[in-house]
N, C-alpha and C positions, 0 to 999 in steps of 0.2 A: 214771721208771726207766731208767736205761741199761741194758744185756746184765745187768754185773756186779753190779748190784744187784739186781736179780730173781733171779739164779742164787742169791743168798745171804739172801735177805727170807724164805724160810719160802712164798712166796705159790706158787700153781699156775700153771704155766706149759706151752707146747708143748715139752716138750723136743728134738723133733729141730731146729725152727724156730729154739732158740738156739744149739744147739750149730754148724748152719752159719752162721748171724750172727757166731760168737764167729772162727772161721777157726782155719788152720794146726791144727786138730784130730788130721790122720794125721800131720803132721809131728811133733807131740807124743808118737804111739804107735809112730811110728819110732824115735824118739830114744831110749824105752825099749827098745825091741827091742833096739838097738845096745848099749846099757848091756849087758842081761841074758848078751849073746853078746861079751862084749868078754876076757872071758877073767880070769888072772890072775896073765900076765906081766907086767914092768912099762911095757909097752906097755899093757895091756889096762888096768892099774889107773890109770895117769893118763887114758887116755880115759874110765873112768867117772866120776873125780873131773872132768874138763872138762864131761860131759853133764849132772853131776847139778845143776854150778853155774849152766849154761845153760838148762836146763830145768824146775826146780823154782822155786817162789815164791821160797821166799829159804833158804840153807843155810847153817848157822853153820860154825865149825872142827871140825875132825875128826868130821864127820857123816858117816855111811857107811851104805847099804845093802846087804845082803848079795843080792844075784842067785839065783834069780828074784823081781823083784818084778812086781805087775799095778796097774795105774792104768787108772781111766775114761780121765782126761785126761793119761798120762803121769807124773804129780807135779805140773801145770804149777798147782797150784793148794796145793799141800802146804809147809806152810813150818816147815822144821827146824831147831833151836834145837842149840847147840853140844855135840859130844859126843853127841847123839843116835847112836844105834845100833838099827837096825830087821835084824832075822834075815829068813831065808828066807821066802818064799814069803806076801809080804805082800800084802791086797789094798787100797789106798786108791780106793776110791769117791769122787773129789773134784771133782763135779759144782757142789760149796761147798767153803770155803776149809778145810783141816784143817792144824791149828797144835800143833806137837810140842815142847814146852818143854827148856829144856837138860841134860843128861844122863839126859834119860829112856831107859831099854831097852824094845825091843818085841821079844818072843819069834816063835817059828816058826806062820805061818798064824793070823797075828795080822788080820784086818778089820774098818776102818772105814769108815763108809757114811756119808756129806754127802748123802748123796742118799736118796729115798723117793718112792713112787707113791697117790693117794688109793685109799683103798679100792672108792670108787665104780665097779663095771663100768664105767659108760659112758664115767665121765671115763677110765681107765686107757685103751679103747678106743680113745678119741678122740687118746690121745698125752700126755696131760699128766702131769706130774710136779714135785714141791717138794724142794728142797734147805734146810738149817741148818746151818750151821759147827759144826767138832766143834774142842773145848778141853783139849786134855792138857798137866798142868800139867810143870811143871820136877823131875826125879829120880824119875821114876814108872816102876814096873816094870809091864808089863804081861804076863803070861805067856802060854802056849801054846795056841793055839787060842779065844782072847777075840774076840768081836765087839762095836763101839762102834758107836751107832746116833747118826742125826743130830743136831745139837741138843743132845748130851751134853758135859757139863765135869765135867772128872776134878784133882784138885785136887793140889797139888803133894806128893810124896814117898809118895803114896799106892800100894798094890799091889792088881790086877787078878788074880785068880786064874784058875788054868787052867781053860777051857772056858763061863769065865763069859759072859754076856749082857748088856750094859750100856745098859741103856733108859731113865735117869733120869742126872741128875746124881750127881757121887761128891765128897764135901767130900775138904779136905789131910787127909793122916797117918793113913788108915786101911784096913783090908784087907777088901774085897769081895769076892764070890765067888757065882757060884749062876746061874742065868736065872730070872728075870730078878736080876740082882744086885743083892746087900743087903751092908750094910755088917756084919760080925760084930764089930770091937772097932777099938779105935782102937790106932794103933803107940805105942808109948811105950818109957820107959827099958828095961825088959827086954827088948827087942828090941835092944839094943847089949850084951848077957848072953848071949842065949842064942838058939840058929836052929833049923831044923830038929826042930822036935817036942821040945824041951828038952836039945839038944848046948848045951856051954859052947863059948862062941867062942873064951876063953880058952886051954882046953887040944886044939882044935882048927886054930887059924889058923897060917898057916904061911909 
């Protein structure tokens, strides 16, 4: 396997050795710092857009990350679909690939972790780690302070409630909450009628 395949395989490898083998690591981090410092003038916004498209693996139309964000590889292994919005203080541990589908919204202080380490103290002391890609579907809403762990798949249209820790796959069209996150119900027709604990959408839509 090549370096890219090893880093996304779920197999145990020496993290430092593969990081060095990839090259350009610190360049990616420097670009991330420049993004975070670019500001909100027209020039700054144009600089952000340029860096995002140069740095990330994929960037769909109208995708945007609110600064500051932090990523292990600067976002080099992150794939953003169209109209993705990521709010303040996102933490993207992108040692393996992270895929975020079209229209997905991510609230402040969300952590997406595509990397892990063995429980074995011996292996950790020797510098071993393991990664698995994370897949987040289309039109997902991830609320504040959620943590998503490596290897997780989240289906289209689902909602992950604030503070949840997602350790296992979440299917499409459900609401999941808690630590560890569990599905509490499906998203259904009533969700097009009511919002926010029983308020009528028709009476409150501006």
